[in-house]
N, C-alpha and C positions, 0 to 999 in steps of 0.2 A: 539468344540469353542463356547460360548454362546453366544446370542443375544450382549451383552455389549461390548465385545471383538471386535467384529466382527464391530458395529458400531464405534468404537475408531478406527479400522483399516481404514474404508471408511472415517474419517473424516481425517486421517494423510493423506491418497494417495490424497483427494482434500488441505488439507493445503501443500502437498510438491507443487502439481502442481499450486498453486495460488502463492506460492513463485515465483517462477520461472516465472510465468505470470508476475510479479511486476518486477521483476531486467531484464528480458528480454526489459519490455517499457522503463523504467528508464536507461540501455544502450543505448537504440535506443535516448531517449532523449539525451544522451552527447553524443552522435556520431553529431547529428543535430547541438546542440553547437558548438561542433568542426570543422563542416564543415562549421557553420554560418562564418567563416575566410574566407573561401577559393570559396564561393557560395555565390552568390547573395542573399539576405533576401528574397525577394518577392519568390525567387523559392524556397524556403523551408519552409516559413513563414506557409503556410496552411498543412505541416506535422508535425512542431512543434505545432502546436495548437491543430490538432488530437491527437500526442500522448500524450499530457497531456491529453489530456479528458479520453484517454485510460489508463493509468497511475491512474489517480483520480477513474474510475471506478473499474480498479482490486486492488487498495489499501483498496478501501471499501468493496468490496468482500474479501479481506483479514481477515480485520475487522470484518464484519459478520460472517464467518468462526472460528473464534478465540472464537468470544463472543458467539458463538453457543458451542464451545467444554468447555467453563468456565459454562457455564448456563446446561452444561450435568457433572459436576465435573469431565471433566477429564484432566484441567487442573485451576490452579492459573493465574488469572491475578494482575500483580505489579501494584498498584495504578496509578502511571505516565503513564502506557500503557494505561491502560483501559481511561484516559482522553484524550491521544491522539487517540485512538480507535472512541472513541464518538464524538470527536473532527471532527474526517474525515467522518465519517457516518454520522453527522450532518449538513456538511459544504453544503454552497450553492456556493460557488466561493473557488478557489483553484488557488493556485501561486508555483512554482514550484524553490529552489534557485540551483545553483552549488554546494553547498556543504553542502548536503543531506539533507537540512531543506525544508518543505513544509510549506506554510503557507496557514490555511484555513479560510474562512471566514463565520460565524455565525450570528444568532441574538444574541452571546456573543461579537459578535467583531472579532477581529484579534487574530487568535492562531497560535503557533508556533508548528513543529511536526517535532522530528526527524526522519526520514525515518530508516536513520542505524541502530538506536535503536529499530524499530517496526520490521525491518528485522531481526534483531540479536535474538528477543525475539521468533519467528516465528520459526527460524530455530532450536534455544536452546529446543523447543517444539518437536519437528520430532526426 
């Protein structure tokens, strides 16, 4: 196996792990939102905040990995995906909507990112 193929395989392994991390954190956030109706808000507020930060950081890691794959010419990034990735990476604030929409805030202002679209693209790379 040549070095390029070995490098690509490493990226793909890490990409799979990153996708699983994002999906697990996203599912946890949805479970917390569902429990919000049965458990007092004060009890789960800290968990929700922590989980949102974990989602933000895991998404940024996923986006950086996809960007590195594109820079190494392993994948081609569609313009909309590239825009969403840059928005996530450069954001300084992050909000999550229950409809698979993420709102990121940066110097550009508020931008809408489709979590579902980003994950579908990342899965298609595998």
